[in-house]
N, C-alpha and C positions, 0 to 999 in steps of 0.2 A: 504494500500500500504506500508507504512513505509519508513524509511530512506534508506533501501537497494534496493528499487524498482528503476528501470532504469529511470522512470520519475523524481523521487526525485534526483537521482544522476545527471541527465542532467540539472535540474534546478540549482543544486549546482554548476555545472561547469559554467553556465551562471552567477551565483552570484559572483564567484571568478573572472571571466572575467570582470564583471562590476567594481569590486574593483580595478583591475589593470588599467582599462580604466579611472577610476577616479583619477589615479595618485598615488595609494597606493598599490604597489605590495607586500609590507610587510604584509598588511592585507589580501591579496589574497592567500598567501602561505598556511596557515593552512587550510582554507576551501578547497583549491585545493588538498592538501595532503589527507585530510579526504575523499573527493569525489573520489579520485583515489583509495583509499583502498576499499571503498564501491563498486566501479565499478568492480574492480578485483574480489571481492567476489561474485558479482552478475553475471557477464558475462565473466570473465576471462581476463587475462592480454593482450591477443592479440586482443580483441574486439576493434572496432573503438572508442567506447565511452571511454574505458580505455586509449587507445593510445592518443586520443585527450587531455584527462586530463593530461597525462604525458607531452605532448608537451606544454600545457599551463603552467604547473608548471615549466618546464624548462625556459620558457620566464620570469616568475616572479623571479626565482632564479638568472637568468642572470642579471636582473635589480638591484638586491641586491648585485651583485658582487660575487656571489657564482658560478663562472664559471665552476669549475670542475664538480660539481653535475649537473649543467645545461647542460653542453656538453654531459655528460653520458646519461642523460634522453632524450635529443633530439636525440642522436644517436639511442637509444633503440626504441624510437617512430618511427623514420623514417625506421628503419630496420623492425619493426613489420608491418608497412603499406606496405612496399615493398613485404613482404611475403604474406600478406593477400589480398592485392589489386593490387600489381604489381608496379614496379618502375615508370611507366609512367601514372598511374591512376591519375585522377584529384585530389583526396583527398591527395595522396602522394605529388603531385606537390604543392598543396596548403600549406601543412605543411612545405615542403622544402623552400617555399618562405618566411617563417617567419611570415605569417599571423596568427592572433589569432584564435584558434579553438573556435567554438561555437556549441550549440545544438539548432537546429531549432525546437522548441517545440510548438505544438498547441494541448492542451488536447482535447480529443474527448468526446462528450457528452455520458453519460451512459444511 
């Protein structure tokens, strides 16, 4: 599979989220940026996985006081979701609420 596989990227998103939930958004930023880059390479910037990573990174940056970058990333994520899913889709509303994105992953037996 490798680091670029969507399963690995999704797990990396959950890892960054766990760091933020543990009260260490500074530690979450680099894995979040890395996972976002891998998601964009794997599935494109408009895919919900990449958009969720963008929104999570925005939350971490905001907690660190980097509001300009955080606001830009949040706007980009919400705009992408509105285009791909619609402004009233449950995923778009979830992200607009400020809730932390996560990837619900259950690896399948081979």
